[in-house]
LUMTIDO-938453 format. One record per atom (N, C-alpha, C): residue number from 1; residue in three letters; atom name; x, y, z. Coordinates in nm, 4 decimals. Atoms other than C-alpha are relative to their C-alpha. Example, Ala and Ser with C-alpha at 12.3 -4.5 7.8 and 13.67 -1.06 7.14 Angstrom:
pos:code:site:u:v:w
1:ALA:N:0.0890:-0.1190:0.0000
1:ALA:CA:1.2300:-0.4500:0.7800
1:ALA:C:0.0900:0.1200:0.0000
2:SER:N:-0.0820:-0.1190:-0.0060
2:SER:CA:1.3670:-0.1060:0.7140
2:SER:C:-0.0770:0.1090:0.0730
//
This chain:
pos:code:site:u:v:w
1:MET:N:0.0825:-0.1369:-0.0424
1:MET:CA:7.3409:0.6702:-0.0593
1:MET:C:-0.1376:-0.0103:-0.1021
2:PHE:N:0.1296:0.0026:0.0983
2:PHE:CA:7.1086:0.6375:-0.3778
2:PHE:C:-0.0634:-0.1470:-0.0061
3:ASN:N:0.0865:0.1237:0.0098
3:ASN:CA:7.0025:0.2675:-0.3332
3:ASN:C:-0.1285:0.0151:0.0756
4:PHE:N:0.1502:-0.0325:-0.0250
4:PHE:CA:6.7048:0.3943:-0.1541
4:PHE:C:-0.0787:0.0461:-0.0757
5:PHE:N:0.0973:-0.0632:0.1121
5:PHE:CA:6.5774:0.5884:-0.4434
5:PHE:C:-0.0248:-0.1205:-0.1023
6:LYS:N:0.0141:0.0972:0.1075
6:LYS:CA:6.6523:0.2740:-0.6889
6:LYS:C:-0.1124:-0.1027:0.0482
7:LYS:N:0.0923:0.1001:-0.0472
7:LYS:CA:6.4323:0.0598:-0.4733
7:LYS:C:-0.1643:0.0422:-0.0196
8:ARG:N:0.1530:-0.0739:0.0260
8:ARG:CA:6.1249:0.3221:-0.5019
8:ARG:C:-0.0314:0.0315:-0.1503
9:ILE:N:0.0233:-0.0371:0.1095
9:ILE:CA:6.1597:0.3920:-0.8467
9:ILE:C:-0.0008:-0.1087:-0.1107
10:LYS:N:-0.0025:0.1416:0.0941
10:LYS:CA:6.0698:0.1280:-1.1070
10:LYS:C:0.0701:0.0202:-0.1389
11:PRO:N:-0.0732:-0.0177:0.1368
11:PRO:CA:6.2715:0.0661:-1.4106
11:PRO:C:-0.0770:0.0068:-0.1108
12:LYS:N:0.0902:-0.0066:0.1269
12:LYS:CA:6.1429:0.1664:-1.7453
12:LYS:C:0.0631:-0.0735:-0.1175
13:ASN:N:-0.0608:0.0878:0.1273
13:ASN:CA:6.3942:-0.0223:-1.9837
13:ASN:C:-0.0390:-0.1471:0.0232
14:GLU:N:0.0283:0.1214:-0.0090
14:GLU:CA:6.2239:-0.3470:-2.0387
14:GLU:C:0.0823:-0.1186:-0.0386
15:ASN:N:-0.1214:0.1024:0.0063
15:ASN:CA:6.5721:-0.5097:-2.1265
15:ASN:C:0.0756:0.0007:0.1112
16:SER:N:-0.0863:0.0037:-0.1197
16:SER:CA:6.7225:-0.4431:-1.8047
16:SER:C:-0.0011:-0.0969:0.0983
17:ARG:N:0.0152:0.0996:-0.0942
17:ARG:CA:6.7902:-0.7019:-1.5533
17:ARG:C:-0.0804:-0.0030:0.1027
18:ARG:N:0.0859:-0.0419:-0.1224
18:ARG:CA:6.6238:-0.5277:-1.2762
18:ARG:C:-0.1339:0.0006:-0.0351
19:PHE:N:0.1423:-0.0156:0.0191
19:PHE:CA:6.3025:-0.4648:-1.4513
19:PHE:C:-0.0702:-0.1617:-0.0217
20:LYS:N:0.0449:0.1630:0.0169
20:LYS:CA:6.2988:-0.8639:-1.5665
20:LYS:C:-0.0333:-0.0478:0.1362
21:GLU:N:0.0225:0.0677:-0.1235
21:GLU:CA:6.3435:-0.9630:-1.2159
21:GLU:C:-0.1164:0.0604:0.0912
22:ASP:N:0.1257:-0.0502:-0.0657
22:ASP:CA:6.0744:-0.7099:-1.0914
22:ASP:C:-0.1202:-0.0556:-0.0686
23:MET:N:0.0994:0.0651:0.0750
23:MET:CA:5.8495:-0.8494:-1.3558
23:MET:C:-0.0408:-0.1289:0.0531
24:ALA:N:0.0029:0.1283:-0.0540
24:ALA:CA:5.8973:-1.1901:-1.2578
24:ALA:C:-0.0567:-0.0084:0.1586
25:ALA:N:0.0494:-0.0073:-0.1480
25:ALA:CA:5.8417:-1.1172:-0.8795
25:ALA:C:-0.1510:0.0383:0.0065
26:HIS:N:0.1327:-0.0442:0.0229
26:HIS:CA:5.5190:-0.9402:-0.9874
26:HIS:C:-0.0804:-0.1000:-0.0446
27:LEU:N:0.1007:0.1055:0.0572
27:LEU:CA:5.3694:-1.2416:-1.1697
27:LEU:C:0.0300:-0.1218:0.0807
28:ALA:N:-0.0562:0.1325:-0.0553
28:ALA:CA:5.5329:-1.5124:-0.9402
28:ALA:C:-0.1464:-0.0244:0.1162
29:GLY:N:0.1031:0.0049:-0.0920
29:GLY:CA:5.2274:-1.6448:-0.7261
29:GLY:C:-0.1463:-0.0009:-0.0368
30:ARG:N:0.1283:-0.0261:0.0872
30:ARG:CA:4.9291:-1.5670:-0.9686
30:ARG:C:-0.0484:-0.1582:-0.0409
31:HIS:N:0.0678:0.1130:0.0497
31:HIS:CA:4.7033:-1.8496:-1.0346
31:HIS:C:-0.0624:0.0404:-0.1496
32:ILE:N:0.0317:-0.0194:0.1139
32:ILE:CA:4.5963:-1.9062:-1.3846
32:ILE:C:-0.1154:-0.0734:-0.0380
33:LYS:N:0.1256:0.0792:0.0428
33:LYS:CA:4.2608:-2.0019:-1.5508
33:LYS:C:0.0574:-0.0818:-0.1132
34:TYR:N:-0.0323:0.0761:0.0904
34:TYR:CA:4.4156:-2.1083:-1.8720
34:TYR:C:0.1184:0.0672:-0.0723
35:CYS:N:-0.0990:-0.0476:0.0712
35:CYS:CA:4.7183:-2.0325:-2.1018
35:CYS:C:0.0123:-0.0298:-0.1437
36:THR:N:-0.0131:0.0352:0.1693
36:THR:CA:4.7752:-2.0141:-2.4792
36:THR:C:0.1161:0.0033:-0.0365
37:GLU:N:-0.1204:-0.0148:0.0571
37:GLU:CA:5.0600:-2.0414:-2.7038
37:GLU:C:-0.0190:0.0532:-0.1289
38:ARG:N:0.0384:-0.0592:0.1431
38:ARG:CA:5.0777:-1.7991:-3.0202
38:ARG:C:0.1084:-0.0456:-0.0834
39:LYS:N:-0.0638:0.0425:0.1168
39:LYS:CA:5.2151:-1.9569:-3.3295
39:LYS:C:-0.0580:0.0723:-0.1381
40:ASP:N:0.0276:-0.0747:0.1016
40:ASP:CA:5.1793:-1.7770:-3.6407
40:ASP:C:-0.1176:0.0712:-0.0048
41:ASN:N:0.1047:-0.0834:-0.0178
41:ASN:CA:4.9513:-1.5298:-3.5051
41:ASN:C:-0.1402:-0.0619:0.0213
42:VAL:N:0.1040:0.0858:-0.0366
42:VAL:CA:4.7094:-1.8146:-3.3906
42:VAL:C:0.0340:-0.0255:0.1410
43:ASP:N:0.0052:0.0493:-0.1379
43:ASP:CA:4.6355:-1.8806:-3.0162
43:ASP:C:-0.0688:-0.1092:0.0222
44:GLU:N:0.0327:0.1613:-0.0322
44:GLU:CA:4.6242:-2.2395:-2.9137
44:GLU:C:-0.0269:-0.0184:0.1428
45:ILE:N:0.0391:0.0463:-0.1388
45:ILE:CA:4.4813:-2.3373:-2.5621
45:ILE:C:0.1156:-0.1054:0.0250
46:ILE:N:-0.1154:0.1043:-0.0189
46:ILE:CA:4.7886:-2.5451:-2.4238
46:ILE:C:-0.0384:-0.0507:0.1560
47:GLY:N:0.0121:0.0249:-0.1459
47:GLY:CA:4.6792:-2.5633:-2.0430
47:GLY:C:-0.1118:0.0690:0.0700
48:ARG:N:0.0966:-0.0728:-0.0697
48:ARG:CA:4.4104:-2.5064:-1.7839
48:ARG:C:0.0453:-0.0028:0.1456
49:ASP:N:-0.0225:0.0300:-0.1513
49:ASP:CA:4.4319:-2.4475:-1.3972
49:ASP:C:0.1447:-0.0175:0.0271
50:GLY:N:-0.1423:0.0220:-0.0340
50:GLY:CA:4.7763:-2.3551:-1.3062
50:GLY:C:0.0502:0.1040:0.0880
51:CYS:N:-0.0375:-0.1310:-0.0663
51:CYS:CA:4.9976:-2.1016:-1.1548
51:CYS:C:0.1521:0.0402:-0.0641
52:LEU:N:-0.1365:-0.0588:0.0478
52:LEU:CA:5.3230:-1.8756:-1.2383
52:LEU:C:0.0774:-0.0080:0.1154
53:SER:N:-0.0790:0.0214:-0.1121
53:SER:CA:5.6154:-1.9589:-1.0042
53:SER:C:0.1292:0.0555:-0.0318
54:LEU:N:-0.1584:-0.0735:0.0012
54:LEU:CA:5.9684:-1.8075:-0.9397
54:LEU:C:0.0796:-0.0913:0.0961
55:ARG:N:-0.0875:0.0646:-0.0692
55:ARG:CA:6.2251:-2.0574:-0.8241
55:ARG:C:0.1294:-0.0147:-0.0453
56:ASP:N:-0.1532:-0.0077:0.0312
56:ASP:CA:6.6140:-2.0298:-0.7984
56:ASP:C:0.0386:0.0683:-0.1282
57:GLY:N:-0.0392:-0.0867:0.1314
57:GLY:CA:6.6248:-1.7711:-1.0798
57:GLY:C:-0.0695:-0.0292:-0.1315
58:GLU:N:0.0727:0.0381:0.1323
58:GLU:CA:6.3949:-1.9599:-1.3198
58:GLU:C:-0.1617:0.0241:0.0334
59:PHE:N:0.1092:-0.0287:-0.0067
59:PHE:CA:6.0576:-1.8591:-1.4008
59:PHE:C:-0.1067:-0.1258:-0.0541
60:ILE:N:0.0844:0.1070:0.0516
60:ILE:CA:5.7986:-2.1469:-1.4418
60:ILE:C:-0.1377:0.0148:-0.0216
61:VAL:N:0.1595:-0.0023:0.0299
61:VAL:CA:5.4492:-2.1716:-1.5943
61:VAL:C:-0.0331:-0.1389:0.0152
62:PHE:N:0.0509:0.1326:-0.0495
62:PHE:CA:5.2746:-2.4624:-1.4349
62:PHE:C:-0.1816:-0.0129:-0.0533
63:SER:N:0.1460:0.0111:0.0003
63:SER:CA:4.9382:-2.5754:-1.5796
63:SER:C:-0.0342:-0.1266:-0.0669
64:SER:N:0.0332:0.1265:0.0467
64:SER:CA:4.7276:-2.8886:-1.6546
64:SER:C:0.0954:-0.1182:0.0685
65:GLY:N:-0.0828:0.0975:-0.0595
65:GLY:CA:4.9701:-3.0818:-1.4189
65:GLY:C:0.1296:-0.0150:-0.0626
66:ASP:N:-0.1460:0.0103:0.0776
66:ASP:CA:5.2727:-3.0175:-1.6534
66:ASP:C:0.0611:0.1425:0.0179
67:ILE:N:-0.0615:-0.1171:-0.0017
67:ILE:CA:5.5396:-2.7766:-1.6686
67:ILE:C:-0.0174:0.0681:-0.1481
68:VAL:N:0.0148:-0.0570:0.1514
68:VAL:CA:5.4378:-2.5462:-1.9907
68:VAL:C:0.1022:0.0913:-0.0482
69:LEU:N:-0.0978:-0.0588:0.0437
69:LEU:CA:5.7190:-2.3340:-1.9858
69:LEU:C:0.1173:0.0426:0.1221
70:ARG:N:-0.0714:-0.0057:-0.1062
70:ARG:CA:6.0398:-2.3083:-1.7709
70:ARG:C:0.1331:0.0734:-0.0655
71:THR:N:-0.1086:-0.0984:0.0503
71:THR:CA:6.3275:-2.0285:-1.8375
71:THR:C:0.0684:0.0773:0.0843
72:ARG:N:-0.0820:-0.0962:-0.1029
72:ARG:CA:6.5730:-1.8032:-1.6687
72:ARG:C:-0.0642:0.1380:-0.0198
73:VAL:N:0.0729:-0.1439:-0.0125
73:VAL:CA:6.4336:-1.4649:-1.5585
73:VAL:C:0.0996:0.1084:-0.0813
74:GLU:N:-0.0542:-0.1160:0.0719
74:GLU:CA:6.7217:-1.2804:-1.7489
74:GLU:C:-0.0147:-0.0153:-0.1367
75:GLU:N:0.0542:0.0074:0.1460
75:GLU:CA:6.6065:-1.4107:-2.0730
75:GLU:C:-0.1243:-0.0040:-0.0314
76:MET:N:0.1522:0.0051:0.0603
76:MET:CA:6.2495:-1.3883:-2.0679
76:MET:C:-0.0366:0.1615:-0.0224
77:ARG:N:0.0524:-0.1376:0.0226
77:ARG:CA:6.0581:-1.0747:-2.2002
77:ARG:C:-0.1537:-0.0231:0.0612
78:ALA:N:0.1392:0.0056:-0.0492
78:ALA:CA:5.7213:-1.0246:-1.9881
78:ALA:C:-0.0805:0.1312:0.0000
79:SER:N:0.0692:-0.0945:-0.0314
79:SER:CA:5.4546:-0.8019:-1.9903
79:SER:C:-0.1406:-0.0352:0.0369
80:GLU:N:0.1354:0.0710:-0.0159
80:GLU:CA:5.0919:-0.7792:-1.8870
80:GLU:C:-0.0890:0.0630:-0.0900
81:LEU:N:0.0833:-0.0406:0.0996
81:LEU:CA:4.7941:-0.7275:-2.0959
81:LEU:C:-0.0640:0.1250:0.0328
82:LEU:N:0.0320:-0.1316:-0.0446
82:LEU:CA:4.6470:-0.3950:-2.0999
82:LEU:C:-0.1379:0.0035:0.0898
83:SER:N:0.1251:0.0143:-0.1103
83:SER:CA:4.3128:-0.5415:-1.9273
83:SER:C:0.0616:-0.0425:0.1401
84:LEU:N:-0.0546:0.0722:-0.1462
84:LEU:CA:4.5546:-0.6780:-1.6449
84:LEU:C:-0.0721:-0.1080:0.0144
85:GLU:N:0.0873:0.1306:0.0006
85:GLU:CA:4.3847:-0.9910:-1.6967
85:GLU:C:0.0905:-0.1265:-0.0261
86:GLY:N:-0.0831:0.1103:0.0344
86:GLY:CA:4.6854:-1.1772:-1.7837
86:GLY:C:0.1538:0.0615:-0.0389
87:ALA:N:-0.1459:-0.0269:0.0465
87:ALA:CA:5.0634:-1.1604:-1.9178
87:ALA:C:0.0363:-0.0906:-0.1045
88:ILE:N:-0.0587:0.0692:0.1223
88:ILE:CA:5.2444:-1.2271:-2.2348
88:ILE:C:0.1334:-0.0210:0.0463
89:ILE:N:-0.1210:0.0364:-0.0296
89:ILE:CA:5.5688:-1.4168:-2.1764
89:ILE:C:0.0613:-0.0613:-0.1199
90:THR:N:-0.0865:0.0276:0.1117
90:THR:CA:5.8420:-1.4535:-2.4607
90:THR:C:0.1345:-0.0570:0.0529
91:ALA:N:-0.1071:0.0449:-0.0478
91:ALA:CA:6.1290:-1.6705:-2.3676
91:ALA:C:0.0330:-0.1406:-0.0562
92:PRO:N:-0.0673:0.1537:0.0275
92:PRO:CA:6.3476:-1.9829:-2.4630
92:PRO:C:-0.0627:-0.0875:0.0950
93:ASP:N:0.0438:0.1125:-0.1086
93:ASP:CA:6.1855:-2.2944:-2.3019
93:ASP:C:0.0996:-0.1102:0.0076
94:TYR:N:-0.0920:0.0940:-0.0279
94:TYR:CA:6.4324:-2.5156:-2.1435
94:TYR:C:-0.0879:-0.1239:0.0405
95:GLU:N:0.0618:0.1205:-0.0139
95:GLU:CA:6.1732:-2.7811:-2.0670
95:GLU:C:-0.0164:-0.0859:-0.1325
96:HIS:N:0.0442:0.0505:0.1064
96:HIS:CA:6.0799:-2.8334:-2.4168
96:HIS:C:0.1309:0.0240:-0.1369
97:GLY:N:-0.0781:-0.0040:0.0942
97:GLY:CA:6.4059:-2.8184:-2.6045
97:GLY:C:0.0792:0.1383:-0.0360
98:GLY:N:-0.0720:-0.1383:0.0071
98:GLY:CA:6.5131:-2.4415:-2.5720
98:GLY:C:-0.0502:0.0720:-0.1105
99:GLU:N:0.0423:-0.0871:0.0928
99:GLU:CA:6.3167:-2.3085:-2.8527
99:GLU:C:-0.0819:0.1263:0.0704
100:GLU:N:0.0941:-0.1266:-0.0494
100:GLU:CA:6.1542:-1.9679:-2.8144
100:GLU:C:-0.1375:-0.0022:-0.0154
101:ARG:N:0.1465:0.0382:-0.0157
101:ARG:CA:5.7999:-1.9636:-2.7293
101:ARG:C:-0.0673:0.1430:0.0550
102:THR:N:0.0800:-0.1188:-0.0509
102:THR:CA:5.5277:-1.7044:-2.6688
102:THR:C:-0.1235:-0.0533:0.0781
103:ILE:N:0.0979:0.0565:-0.0910
103:ILE:CA:5.2978:-1.7832:-2.3824
103:ILE:C:-0.0888:0.1118:0.0368
104:ILE:N:0.0748:-0.1172:-0.0392
104:ILE:CA:4.9913:-1.5821:-2.2867
104:ILE:C:-0.0779:-0.0820:0.1256
105:ALA:N:0.0409:0.0767:-0.1384
105:ALA:CA:4.8725:-1.6814:-1.9043
105:ALA:C:-0.1257:0.0934:0.0342
106:TYR:N:0.1161:-0.0822:-0.0318
106:TYR:CA:4.5156:-1.5391:-1.8251
106:TYR:C:-0.0168:-0.0339:0.1634
107:TYR:N:0.0052:0.0375:-0.1468
107:TYR:CA:4.4936:-1.4828:-1.4268
107:TYR:C:-0.1478:-0.0451:0.0419
108:THR:N:0.1252:0.0240:-0.0587
108:THR:CA:4.2055:-1.6211:-1.2164
108:THR:C:0.0086:0.1134:0.1153
109:TYR:N:0.0046:-0.0881:-0.1320
109:TYR:CA:4.0708:-1.3763:-0.9272
109:TYR:C:-0.0538:-0.0496:0.1366
110:TYR:N:0.0341:0.0463:-0.1142
110:TYR:CA:3.9717:-1.6237:-0.7058
110:TYR:C:0.0675:-0.1435:0.0095
111:ARG:N:-0.0367:0.1411:-0.0151
111:ARG:CA:4.0860:-1.9648:-0.5602
111:ARG:C:-0.1092:-0.0918:0.0261
112:LYS:N:0.1040:0.1086:-0.0061
112:LYS:CA:3.8952:-2.2758:-0.5810
112:LYS:C:0.0100:-0.0758:0.1257
//
C-alpha cells in the first residue's frame, strides 16, 4: 500500500542502500570533461573525456580510454558538487586493487 509513497519520496539517509542506488542511477549516463583524484588534500587530473556508467550493480567511471574507478553501488558514497557541475565519488576501487579512492568527475553539458 505504501510502495507508491516510497517511489515518490527521496531518501535522506546517505548511507541507505536506496539512496546509493538512486544516486548511482542519477549519475549514470553523464558525460565527463575530466576527472581528478584527491590524495592528501591535493587534486590530480587522472583522465579526460569519459562517462559515468551503471552496469550489473557496479558503478564505473570511464575516462581517457581506461576504467578509472569500478565499484559496487552498495559500497560507494556519492554526492554532487554544490555547483551541480560534477560529483564526488568515494569507494573501494576493484579495478586497481580494492583501495579506497576519492574521485571527482566534472560533467560536460554538451556532446562532441
